[in-house]
All heavy atoms as an XYZ file, in Angstrom:
805
protein
N     -21.040    -30.861     21.897
C     -20.493    -30.214     23.079
C     -19.699    -28.966     22.557
O     -18.880    -29.145     21.628
C     -19.569    -31.154     23.827
C     -18.778    -30.537     24.905
S     -17.909    -31.788     25.932
C     -18.960    -31.691     27.310
N     -19.852    -27.816     23.158
C     -19.185    -26.612     22.733
C     -17.635    -26.737     23.094
O     -17.313    -27.420     23.995
C     -19.857    -25.494     23.493
C     -20.577    -26.021     24.570
C     -20.818    -27.509     24.201
N     -16.896    -25.911     22.342
C     -15.422    -25.897     22.582
C     -15.276    -25.011     23.805
O     -16.033    -24.116     24.114
C     -14.657    -25.354     21.420
C     -14.688    -26.123     20.134
C     -14.104    -25.297     18.952
C     -13.958    -27.434     20.314
N     -14.125    -25.219     24.487
C     -13.845    -24.346     25.720
C     -13.835    -22.920     25.262
O     -13.362    -22.565     24.250
C     -12.462    -24.770     26.159
C     -12.212    -26.078     25.570
C     -13.090    -26.176     24.268
N     -14.478    -22.112     26.052
C     -14.621    -20.618     25.864
C     -15.293    -20.283     24.575
O     -15.149    -19.291     23.961
C     -13.178    -20.014     25.795
C     -13.293    -18.487     26.091
O     -14.122    -18.076     26.801
O     -12.449    -17.758     25.541
N     -16.168    -21.259     24.200
C     -17.075    -21.052     23.025
C     -18.156    -20.070     23.268
O     -18.767    -20.006     24.258
C     -17.620    -22.452     22.556
C     -18.264    -22.312     21.146
O     -17.645    -21.747     20.316
O     -19.367    -22.926     21.090
N     -18.330    -19.055     22.311
C     -19.269    -18.020     22.508
C     -20.244    -18.003     21.282
O     -19.801    -18.491     20.231
C     -18.575    -16.665     22.591
C     -17.653    -16.605     23.810
C     -17.005    -15.282     23.909
N     -16.072    -15.207     25.026
C     -14.735    -15.093     24.836
N     -14.192    -15.017     23.708
N     -13.962    -15.099     25.862
N     -21.323    -17.467     21.529
C     -22.240    -17.355     20.388
C     -22.083    -16.091     19.583
O     -23.040    -15.440     19.194
C     -23.743    -17.422     20.965
C     -24.042    -18.829     21.435
O     -23.582    -19.804     20.907
O     -24.905    -18.878     22.327
N     -20.801    -15.693     19.325
C     -20.576    -14.502     18.590
C     -20.392    -14.787     17.132
O     -20.220    -16.007     16.707
C     -19.217    -13.865     19.136
C     -19.352    -13.442     20.531
C     -18.043    -12.886     21.027
O     -17.113    -12.657     20.324
O     -17.909    -12.709     22.287
N     -20.358    -13.805     16.350
C     -20.173    -13.963     14.908
C     -18.683    -14.443     14.744
O     -17.852    -14.215     15.516
C     -20.318    -12.632     14.143
C     -21.791    -12.177     14.127
C     -22.682    -13.110     13.290
O     -22.240    -13.450     12.228
O     -23.750    -13.373     13.734
N     -18.467    -15.148     13.559
C     -17.049    -15.599     13.361
C     -16.138    -14.416     13.226
O     -16.492    -13.407     12.748
C     -17.188    -16.282     11.978
C     -18.597    -16.643     11.872
C     -19.401    -15.626     12.566
N     -14.949    -14.581     13.775
C     -13.933    -13.563     13.747
C     -13.030    -13.698     12.480
O     -12.914    -14.813     11.933
C     -13.017    -13.705     14.986
N     -12.552    -12.600     11.903
C     -11.717    -12.688     10.800
C     -10.389    -13.531     11.070
O      -9.879    -13.600     12.227
C     -11.212    -11.202     10.573
C     -12.193    -10.413     11.340
C     -12.610    -11.241     12.475
N     -10.014    -14.332     10.151
C      -8.903    -15.220     10.256
C      -7.629    -14.415     10.375
O      -6.726    -14.859     11.024
C      -8.880    -16.143      9.059
C      -7.657    -17.005      9.069
C     -10.041    -17.045      8.909
N      -7.537    -13.214      9.734
C      -6.263    -12.530      9.756
C      -5.721    -12.210     11.175
O      -4.533    -12.353     11.337
N      -6.510    -11.924     12.130
C      -6.041    -11.630     13.479
C      -5.431    -12.890     14.077
O      -4.343    -12.809     14.789
C      -7.208    -11.185     14.347
N      -6.116    -14.019     13.886
C      -5.458    -15.273     14.390
C      -4.214    -15.591     13.716
O      -3.254    -16.040     14.418
C      -6.479    -16.419     14.248
N      -4.136    -15.425     12.426
C      -2.951    -15.699     11.669
C      -1.869    -14.840     12.219
O      -0.709    -15.215     12.291
C      -3.180    -15.521     10.197
C      -3.935    -16.632      9.499
C      -4.120    -16.278      8.048
C      -3.110    -17.957      9.650
N      -2.142    -13.481     12.379
C      -1.095    -12.631     12.908
C      -0.494    -13.048     14.185
O       0.717    -12.926     14.400
C      -1.648    -11.143     13.042
C      -1.764    -10.399     11.638
O      -1.036    -10.786     10.774
O      -2.487     -9.482     11.575
N      -1.423    -13.514     15.100
C      -0.879    -14.085     16.385
C       0.009    -15.249     16.226
O       1.091    -15.285     16.811
C      -2.008    -14.444     17.358
C      -2.752    -13.212     17.865
C      -3.721    -13.604     19.097
N      -4.693    -14.600     18.668
C      -5.792    -14.377     18.156
N      -6.266    -13.093     17.905
N      -6.712    -15.353     17.857
N      -0.403    -16.163     15.385
C       0.484    -17.454     15.143
C       1.763    -16.991     14.501
O       2.862    -17.444     14.951
C      -0.286    -18.439     14.272
C       0.617    -19.608     13.878
C      -1.511    -18.954     15.041
N       1.690    -16.212     13.360
C       2.949    -15.895     12.685
C       3.884    -14.940     13.669
O       5.065    -15.152     13.639
C       2.603    -15.073     11.341
C       3.826    -14.414     10.787
C       1.811    -15.985     10.458
N       3.258    -14.183     14.436
C       4.060    -13.360     15.360
C       4.804    -14.181     16.361
O       6.030    -13.927     16.596
N       4.227    -15.214     16.800
C       4.845    -16.136     17.815
C       6.018    -16.896     17.140
O       6.940    -17.377     17.753
C       3.882    -17.124     18.359
C       2.850    -16.484     19.354
C       1.990    -17.401     19.981
N       1.056    -16.746     20.834
C      -0.203    -17.068     21.083
N      -0.716    -18.107     20.542
N      -0.964    -16.370     21.809
N       5.857    -17.049     15.784
C       6.962    -17.737     15.020
C       8.018    -16.734     14.557
O       8.958    -17.165     13.838
C       6.364    -18.472     13.881
C       5.424    -19.592     14.219
C       4.700    -20.106     12.977
C       6.089    -20.732     14.926
N       7.933    -15.503     14.962
C       8.955    -14.522     14.593
C       8.668    -13.786     13.295
O       9.576    -13.090     12.770
N       7.561    -13.988     12.701
C       7.150    -13.351     11.433
C       6.449    -12.031     11.600
O       5.927    -11.678     12.659
N       6.367    -11.257     10.547
C       5.647    -10.029     10.533
C       4.124    -10.195     10.319
O       3.677    -11.337     10.133
C       6.195     -9.308      9.301
C       6.473    -10.445      8.365
C       6.955    -11.564      9.251
N       3.358     -9.176     10.439
C       1.885     -9.365     10.250
C       1.614     -9.823      8.818
O       2.350     -9.686      7.880
C       1.386     -7.922     10.196
C       2.379     -7.168     11.112
C       3.736     -7.749     10.825
N       0.488    -10.635      8.759
C       0.125    -11.356      7.372
C      -0.034    -10.285      6.340
O       0.426    -10.531      5.144
C      -1.037    -12.193      7.608
C      -1.596    -12.756      6.346
C      -0.843    -13.294      8.598
N      -0.586     -9.197      6.534
C      -0.771     -8.188      5.472
C       0.573     -7.680      4.877
O       0.660     -7.434      3.656
C      -1.781     -7.096      5.892
C      -1.179     -6.137      6.936
O      -0.397     -6.709      7.774
O      -1.404     -4.926      6.922
N       1.487     -7.569      5.845
C       2.883     -7.153      5.317
C       3.543     -8.255      4.446
O       4.080     -7.911      3.384
C       3.788     -6.916      6.506
N       3.318     -9.507      4.810
C       3.840    -10.525      3.965
C       3.145    -10.541      2.627
O       3.801    -10.791      1.588
C       3.664    -11.873      4.648
C       4.689    -12.177      5.721
C       4.393    -13.593      6.369
C       6.131    -12.233      5.236
N       1.873    -10.339      2.634
C       1.085    -10.331      1.401
C       1.584     -9.172      0.493
O       1.764     -9.369     -0.762
C      -0.466    -10.125      1.645
O      -0.798    -11.317      2.557
C      -1.291    -10.065      0.486
N       1.693     -8.000      1.089
C       2.294     -6.925      0.250
C       3.651     -7.202     -0.305
O       3.931     -6.852     -1.467
C       2.248     -5.602      1.139
C       1.019     -4.947      1.428
C       1.154     -3.516      1.865
N       2.175     -3.359      3.058
C       1.782     -3.502      4.303
N       0.594     -3.911      4.695
N       2.723     -3.344      5.217
N       4.500     -7.874      0.473
C       5.811     -8.170      0.016
C       5.788     -9.155     -1.072
O       6.436     -9.026     -2.161
C       6.758     -8.671      1.171
C       8.118     -9.126      0.784
C       8.912     -7.907      0.307
C       8.806     -9.835      1.988
N       5.111    -10.282     -0.913
C       5.095    -11.306     -1.983
C       4.354    -10.908     -3.163
O       4.787    -11.216     -4.245
C       4.524    -12.617     -1.328
C       5.537    -13.341     -0.500
C       5.895    -12.907      0.760
C       6.105    -14.536     -0.969
C       6.838    -13.568      1.538
C       7.106    -15.200     -0.197
C       7.353    -14.726      1.039
N       3.153    -10.290     -3.051
C       2.308     -9.936     -4.186
C       2.945     -8.629     -4.934
O       2.734     -8.446     -6.019
C       0.871     -9.710     -3.797
C       0.222    -10.965     -3.455
C      -1.206    -10.831     -3.037
O      -1.713     -9.609     -2.947
O      -1.910    -11.789     -2.765
N       3.598     -7.792     -4.112
C       4.127     -6.522     -4.703
C       5.628     -6.467     -4.837
O       6.185     -5.409     -4.918
N       6.250     -7.675     -4.941
C       7.700     -7.686     -5.113
C       8.203     -6.852     -6.181
O       9.212     -6.009     -5.951
C       8.102     -9.184     -5.288
C       9.627     -9.306     -5.310
C      10.368     -9.866     -6.321
C      10.531     -9.139     -4.276
N      11.593     -9.875     -6.004
C      11.865     -9.463     -4.687
C      10.425     -8.641     -2.923
C      12.956     -9.405     -3.919
C      11.547     -8.534     -2.136
C      12.834     -8.915     -2.589
N       7.705     -6.825     -7.346
C       8.153     -6.018     -8.466
C       8.081     -4.503     -8.111
O       8.916     -3.736     -8.563
C       7.480     -6.374     -9.813
O       6.130     -6.091     -9.701
N       7.035     -4.105     -7.426
C       6.920     -2.764     -7.066
C       7.886     -2.292     -5.994
O       8.359     -1.134     -5.897
N       8.454     -3.242     -5.150
C       9.410     -3.003     -4.174
C      10.783     -2.938     -4.640
O      11.590     -1.961     -4.454
C       9.294     -3.984     -3.018
C      10.417     -3.813     -2.005
C       7.982     -3.977     -2.306
N      11.172     -3.868     -5.527
C      12.544     -3.973     -6.043
C      12.731     -3.600     -7.533
O      13.840     -3.452     -8.017
C      13.119     -5.433     -5.891
C      13.097     -5.763     -4.433
C      12.340     -6.401     -6.652
N      11.507     -3.346     -8.267
C      11.735     -2.984     -9.675
C      11.485     -4.254    -10.515
O      11.795     -5.295    -10.130
N      10.970     -3.922    -11.734
C      10.739     -5.078    -12.717
C      11.938     -5.919    -13.026
O      11.885     -7.100    -13.090
C      10.073     -4.491    -13.976
C       8.699     -3.876    -13.821
C       7.649     -4.865    -13.460
O       7.706     -6.143    -13.821
O       6.629     -4.545    -12.762
N      13.050     -5.189    -13.278
C      14.218     -5.899    -13.703
C      14.769     -6.932    -12.648
O      14.969     -8.192    -12.935
C      15.272     -4.929    -14.018
C      16.595     -5.521    -14.515
C      17.639     -4.396    -14.869
N      18.940     -4.914    -14.685
C      19.698     -4.778    -13.536
N      19.157     -4.210    -12.482
N      20.930     -5.321    -13.477
N      14.826     -6.560    -11.464
C      15.301     -7.382    -10.365
C      14.226     -8.429     -9.984
O      14.553     -9.570     -9.731
C      15.610     -6.573     -9.116
C      16.386     -7.231     -8.067
C      17.637     -7.966     -8.435
C      16.673     -6.368     -6.871
N      12.946     -8.086    -10.029
C      11.864     -8.981     -9.677
C      11.806    -10.110    -10.741
O      11.326    -11.175    -10.443
C      10.538     -8.246     -9.662
N      12.220     -9.872    -12.005
C      12.117    -10.919    -13.022
C      13.148    -12.030    -12.703
O      13.023    -13.165    -13.295
C      12.441    -10.348    -14.387
N      14.137    -11.801    -11.841
C      15.117    -12.736    -11.545
C      15.242    -13.204    -10.130
O      16.176    -13.845     -9.634
C      16.510    -12.225    -12.058
C      16.500    -11.902    -13.490
N      16.574    -12.774    -14.519
C      16.451    -10.677    -14.088
C      16.587    -12.275    -15.617
N      16.444    -10.938    -15.391
N      14.298    -12.649     -9.233
C      14.340    -12.855     -7.844
C      12.909    -13.022     -7.297
O      12.002    -12.587     -7.957
C      15.161    -11.763     -7.054
O      14.410    -10.507     -7.136
N      12.875    -13.498     -6.058
C      11.567    -13.611     -5.398
C      11.760    -13.791     -3.961
O      12.723    -14.345     -3.388
C      10.712    -14.742     -5.882
C      11.299    -16.091     -5.723
C      10.700    -17.163     -6.544
N      11.335    -18.504     -6.353
C      12.504    -18.947     -6.838
N      13.253    -18.072     -7.578
N      12.956    -20.047     -6.567
N      10.920    -13.131     -3.077
C      10.983    -13.316     -1.644
C      10.645    -14.743     -1.265
O       9.681    -15.323     -1.770
C       9.992    -12.300     -1.105
C       8.968    -12.151     -2.172
C       9.722    -12.319     -3.452
N      11.433    -15.315     -0.345
C      11.163    -16.688      0.058
C      10.631    -16.698      1.472
O       9.647    -17.509      1.852
C      12.405    -17.527      0.044
C      13.060    -17.749     -1.390
C      14.350    -18.507     -1.224
C      12.057    -18.439     -2.326
N      11.144    -15.814      2.401
C      10.761    -15.800      3.768
C      11.113    -14.503      4.368
O      12.080    -13.822      3.952
C      11.361    -16.962      4.515
N      10.419    -14.169      5.497
C      10.754    -13.030      6.338
C      10.505    -13.418      7.755
O       9.345    -13.641      8.134
C       9.984    -11.768      5.937
C      10.166    -10.572      6.798
C      11.570    -10.156      6.763
C       9.199     -9.408      6.348
N      11.612    -13.636      8.510
C      11.467    -14.023      9.830
C      12.522    -13.410     10.775
O      13.705    -13.338     10.395
C      11.640    -15.523     10.010
C      11.352    -16.180     11.372
C      11.430    -17.694     11.414
N      12.408    -18.313     10.497
C      12.123    -19.058      9.542
N      10.885    -19.368      9.208
N      13.116    -19.584      8.813
N      12.176    -12.842     11.900
C      13.054    -12.225     12.846
C      13.887    -11.126     12.139
O      14.994    -10.898     12.450
C      14.009    -13.218     13.535
C      13.237    -14.230     14.355
O      12.164    -13.878     14.911
O      13.641    -15.446     14.447
N      13.255    -10.400     11.250
C      13.856     -9.219     10.553
C      14.857     -9.675      9.419
O      15.419     -8.748      8.788
N      14.923    -10.942      9.071
C      15.768    -11.394      8.049
C      14.876    -11.749      6.791
O      14.082    -12.649      6.888
C      16.597    -12.508      8.442
C      17.489    -13.060      7.256
C      17.502    -12.223      9.604
N      15.098    -11.068      5.671
C      14.341    -11.345      4.466
C      15.267    -12.295      3.637
O      16.439    -11.974      3.404
C      14.117    -10.094      3.613
C      13.637    -10.188      2.233
C      12.177    -10.903      2.328
C      13.562     -8.886      1.582
N      14.672    -13.468      3.335
C      15.427    -14.385      2.446
C      14.866    -14.257      1.046
O      13.641    -14.312      0.781
C      15.158    -15.763      3.012
C      16.033    -16.826      2.061
C      15.689    -15.958      4.432
N      15.846    -14.025      0.103
C      15.426    -13.756     -1.350
C      16.069    -14.876     -2.115
O      17.226    -15.266     -1.965
C      15.938    -12.425     -1.827
C      15.684    -12.204     -3.268
C      15.328    -11.340     -0.916
N      15.231    -15.493     -2.959
C      15.747    -16.484     -3.992
C      16.003    -15.848     -5.290
O      15.241    -14.963     -5.724
N      17.170    -16.161     -5.842
C      17.568    -15.728     -7.161
C      17.844    -16.876     -8.099
O      18.154    -17.972     -7.693
C      18.831    -14.785     -7.105
C      18.548    -13.615     -6.218
C      20.013    -15.535     -6.486
N      17.709    -16.535     -9.450
C      17.901    -17.623    -10.473
C      19.333    -18.064    -10.582
O      19.628    -19.283    -10.808
C      17.521    -17.093    -11.840
C      16.067    -16.811    -11.881
C      15.698    -16.216    -13.284
O      16.542    -15.714    -13.922
O      14.463    -16.139    -13.547
N      20.259    -17.254    -10.420
C      21.745    -17.583    -10.489
C      22.596    -16.796     -9.687
O      22.195    -15.739     -9.261
C      22.223    -17.654    -11.998
C      22.145    -16.335    -12.658
O      22.711    -15.369    -12.185
O      21.469    -16.245    -13.695
N      23.840    -17.118     -9.444
C      24.775    -16.390     -8.558
C      24.985    -14.854     -9.047
O      25.229    -14.019     -8.129
C      26.068    -17.094     -8.608
C      25.693    -18.548     -8.905
C      24.513    -18.415     -9.863
N      24.915    -14.583    -10.242
C      25.044    -13.209    -10.663
C      23.978    -12.259    -10.047
O      24.322    -11.128     -9.675
C      24.931    -13.091    -12.212
N      22.805    -12.770     -9.944
C      21.722    -11.950     -9.301
C      21.939    -11.820     -7.799
O      21.555    -10.879     -7.153
C      20.288    -12.497     -9.715
C      20.118    -12.235    -11.117
C      20.050    -13.074    -12.132
C      19.776    -10.909    -11.633
N      19.805    -12.438    -13.262
C      19.577    -11.130    -13.093
C      19.652     -9.694    -11.128
C      19.294    -10.133    -13.961
C      19.369     -8.630    -11.995
C      19.231     -8.852    -13.389
N      22.532    -12.859     -7.218
C      22.904    -12.783     -5.768
C      23.884    -11.583     -5.548
O      23.676    -10.799     -4.555
C      23.603    -14.063     -5.480
O      24.033    -14.015     -4.101
N      24.845    -11.462     -6.476
C      25.797    -10.294     -6.400
C      25.035     -8.938     -6.485
O      25.305     -8.092     -5.819
C      26.928    -10.481     -7.463
O      27.535    -11.826     -7.247
C      27.924     -9.384     -7.453
N      24.106     -8.931     -7.430
C      23.358     -7.706     -7.667
C      22.639     -7.329     -6.402
O      22.689     -6.189     -5.989
C      22.430     -7.958     -8.849
C      21.553     -6.753     -9.144
C      22.233     -5.726     -9.956
O      23.337     -5.892    -10.475
O      21.645     -4.570    -10.062
N      21.969     -8.296     -5.791
C      21.116     -7.917     -4.570
C      22.124     -7.488     -3.436
O      21.800     -6.536     -2.674
C      20.317     -9.155     -4.137
C      19.201     -9.218     -5.206
C      19.830     -8.994     -2.777
C      18.193    -10.344     -4.950
N      23.236     -8.204     -3.217
C      24.199     -7.767     -2.266
C      24.745     -6.365     -2.488
O      24.957     -5.608     -1.522
C      25.285     -8.770     -2.201
C      24.841    -10.050     -1.486
C      26.052    -11.054     -1.207
N      25.509    -12.266     -0.612
C      25.390    -13.415     -1.331
N      25.756    -13.467     -2.535
N      24.938    -14.433     -0.742
N      24.948     -6.059     -3.749
C      25.530     -4.709     -4.146
C      24.451     -3.649     -3.747
O      24.846     -2.570     -3.311
C      25.783     -4.649     -5.672
C      26.243     -3.352     -6.160
C      27.462     -2.888     -5.926
C      25.364     -2.538     -6.811
C      27.990     -1.622     -6.380
C      25.761     -1.272     -7.282
C      27.112     -0.798     -7.037
N      23.216     -3.936     -3.946
C      22.141     -2.905     -3.673
C      22.061     -2.722     -2.194
O      21.578     -1.663     -1.649
C      20.832     -3.370     -4.208
C      20.742     -3.432     -5.760
C      19.467     -3.977     -6.169
C      20.780     -1.955     -6.243
N      22.356     -3.721     -1.333
C      22.389     -3.640      0.143
C      21.460     -2.738      0.765
O      20.170     -2.934      0.896
N      21.959     -1.638      1.363
C      21.118     -0.661      2.175
C      19.969     -0.054      1.342
O      18.892      0.119      1.892
C      22.082      0.389      2.592
C      23.521     -0.232      2.447
C      23.328     -1.203      1.444
N      20.156      0.182      0.093
C      19.016      0.726     -0.664
C      17.896     -0.245     -0.862
O      16.765      0.105     -0.789
C      19.544      1.103     -2.080
N      18.226     -1.585     -1.051
C      17.202     -2.555     -1.098
C      16.470     -2.654      0.300
O      15.276     -2.820      0.323
C      17.812     -3.905     -1.588
C      16.782     -5.036     -1.618
C      15.798     -4.844     -2.632
C      17.583     -6.371     -1.854
N      17.244     -2.659      1.330
C      16.612     -2.794      2.608
C      15.643     -1.600      2.863
O      14.542     -1.833      3.349
C      17.702     -2.697      3.775
C      18.264     -4.059      4.182
C      19.407     -3.821      5.280
C      17.226     -5.026      4.726
N      16.071     -0.506      2.507
C      15.191      0.747      2.669
C      13.925      0.615      1.805
O      12.746      0.832      2.340
C      15.879      2.000      2.288
C      15.155      3.299      2.633
C      14.673      3.437      4.064
O      15.445      2.997      5.002
O      13.659      3.848      4.318
N      14.000      0.167      0.583
C      12.881     -0.084     -0.282
C      11.852     -1.074      0.314
O      10.721     -0.897      0.246
C      13.233     -0.400     -1.683
C      13.737      0.716     -2.482
C      13.788      0.348     -3.962
N      15.177     -0.001     -4.193
C      15.613     -0.579     -5.330
N      14.809     -0.940     -6.258
N      16.890     -0.830     -5.508
N      12.462     -2.216      0.837
C      11.653     -3.249      1.410
C      10.926     -2.673      2.688
O       9.738     -2.875      2.876
C      12.506     -4.452      1.804
C      11.717     -5.500      2.641
C      12.939     -5.243      0.516
N      11.603     -1.931      3.554
C      11.028     -1.471      4.750
C       9.841     -0.418      4.435
O       8.786     -0.526      4.965
C      12.077     -0.660      5.588
C      13.026     -1.448      6.289
C      14.064     -0.746      7.055
N      15.070     -1.491      7.512
C      16.369     -1.176      7.393
N      16.746     -0.061      6.843
N      17.374     -2.041      7.810
N      10.083      0.387      3.350
C       9.064      1.368      2.953
C       7.912      0.565      2.356
O       6.724      0.886      2.705
C       9.706      2.314      1.909
O      10.777      3.045      2.448
C       8.631      3.269      1.375
N       8.185     -0.424      1.622
C       7.114     -1.231      0.961
C       6.247     -2.054      1.961
O       5.123     -2.371      1.757
N       6.895     -2.378      3.133
C       6.194     -3.106      4.162
C       5.530     -2.202      5.235
O       5.045     -2.696      6.207
C       7.178     -4.037      4.874
C       7.644     -5.219      3.986
C       8.530     -6.079      4.691
C       6.486     -6.032      3.509
N       5.602     -0.893      5.086
C       4.974      0.000      6.000
C       5.590     -0.104      7.427
O       4.789     -0.068      8.376
N       6.885     -0.068      7.519
C       7.529      0.017      8.820
C       7.818     -1.248      9.564
O       8.326     -1.332     10.599
N       7.545     -2.462      8.865
C       7.996     -3.758      9.419
C       9.523     -3.793      9.505
O      10.149     -3.335      8.553
C       7.416     -4.884      8.541
C       8.047     -6.231      9.004
C       5.911     -4.914      8.637
N      10.031     -4.288     10.559
C      11.467     -4.312     10.837
C      12.115     -5.335      9.938
O      11.802     -6.590      9.979
C      11.790     -4.554     12.217
O      11.212     -3.617     13.093
C      13.232     -4.594     12.440
N      12.996     -4.908      8.999
C      13.864     -5.783      8.178
C      15.253     -5.356      8.442
O      15.659     -4.210      8.094
C      13.476     -5.722      6.718
C      14.322     -6.625      5.895
C      12.004     -5.982      6.465
N      16.033     -6.199      9.071
C      17.448     -5.776      9.482
C      18.482     -6.283      8.463
O      19.525     -5.728      8.346
C      17.712     -6.417     10.835
O      17.584     -7.859     10.753
C      16.881     -5.767     11.903
N      18.149     -7.327      7.671
C      19.126     -7.813      6.711
C      18.453     -8.693      5.599
O      17.283     -9.116      5.772
C      20.180     -8.775      7.426
O      19.538     -9.866      7.981
N      19.217     -8.906      4.575
C      18.812     -9.690      3.428
C      19.724    -10.916      3.297
O      20.948    -10.613      3.249
C      18.712     -8.911      2.157
C      18.236     -9.762      1.011
C      17.703     -7.675      2.325
N      19.213    -12.083      3.178
C      20.054    -13.266      2.854
C      19.560    -13.619      1.479
O      18.436    -13.676      1.084
C      19.753    -14.403      3.806
C      20.359    -14.160      5.167
C      20.180    -15.310      6.147
O      19.750    -16.372      5.693
O      20.382    -15.163      7.359
N      20.589    -14.054      0.679
C      20.291    -14.442     -0.759
C      20.565    -15.915     -0.910
O      21.620    -16.419     -0.532
C      21.132    -13.656     -1.723
C      20.677    -13.956     -3.192
C      20.891    -12.086     -1.453
N      19.684    -16.624     -1.572
C      19.815    -18.056     -1.857
C      19.618    -18.243     -3.345
O      18.660    -17.728     -3.900
C      18.737    -18.909     -1.136
C      18.799    -18.707      0.338
C      19.739    -19.674      1.064
N      20.119    -19.326      2.403
C      19.360    -18.997      3.493
N      18.052    -18.901      3.286
N      19.825    -18.782      4.618
N      20.530    -19.024     -3.886
C      20.340    -19.460     -5.377
C      19.322    -20.546     -5.433
O      19.534    -21.580     -4.940
C      21.705    -19.788     -6.015
C      21.419    -20.243     -7.522
C      22.719    -18.617     -5.951
N      18.195    -20.134     -6.067
C      17.071    -21.113     -6.239
C      16.543    -21.073     -7.634
O      15.559    -20.244     -7.904
C      15.982    -20.732     -5.227
C      16.336    -20.845     -3.775
C      16.230    -22.331     -3.331
N      16.286    -22.460     -1.899
C      17.484    -22.526     -1.260
N      18.577    -22.669     -1.896
N      17.439    -22.677      0.100
N      17.139    -21.834     -8.596
C      16.607    -21.739     -9.948
C      15.097    -21.967    -10.016
O      14.586    -22.785     -9.314
C      17.388    -22.699    -10.735
C      18.600    -22.965     -9.792
C      18.153    -22.770     -8.406
N      14.453    -21.174    -10.865
C      13.054    -21.457    -11.054
C      12.818    -22.760    -11.755
O      13.556    -23.070    -12.676
C      12.390    -20.325    -11.936
C      12.441    -19.000    -11.103
C      11.688    -17.938    -11.930
N      11.974    -16.585    -11.490
C      11.171    -15.901    -10.663
N      10.061    -16.425    -10.219
N      11.455    -14.752    -10.299
N      11.833    -23.474    -11.369
C      11.523    -24.757    -12.007
C      10.273    -24.682    -12.869
O       9.438    -23.821    -12.629
C      11.374    -25.856    -10.930
O      10.276    -25.553    -10.118
C      12.585    -26.125    -10.118
N      10.234    -25.517    -13.880
C       8.976    -25.448    -14.749
C       9.166    -24.355    -15.822
O      10.074    -23.655    -15.868
N       8.087    -24.443    -16.690
C       8.164    -23.476    -17.777
C       7.125    -22.340    -17.535
O       6.348    -22.344    -16.833
C       7.768    -24.207    -19.115
């Protein structure tokens, strides 16, 4: 039995469906998240990327995990400059603030 509204069309790309779901949850487009997570070092620089990583982006709030509190201070100090780099790296996705969480890396 066909699904409701089932059509004999070619399969649609998953990205569009994911964008709709993520958008309803307050997130940015999937390609923006991919650019942010995969290109973190290009956005924030190698030095900062070695000690931090993006954890989430929802409703304009970027949550960044850092290895220890000293890096939390560094990210807060960068403030507006970091926000501008993230916005530029995401191609216009709205990022209004950055929250920092101490999340030590696990494993070797």
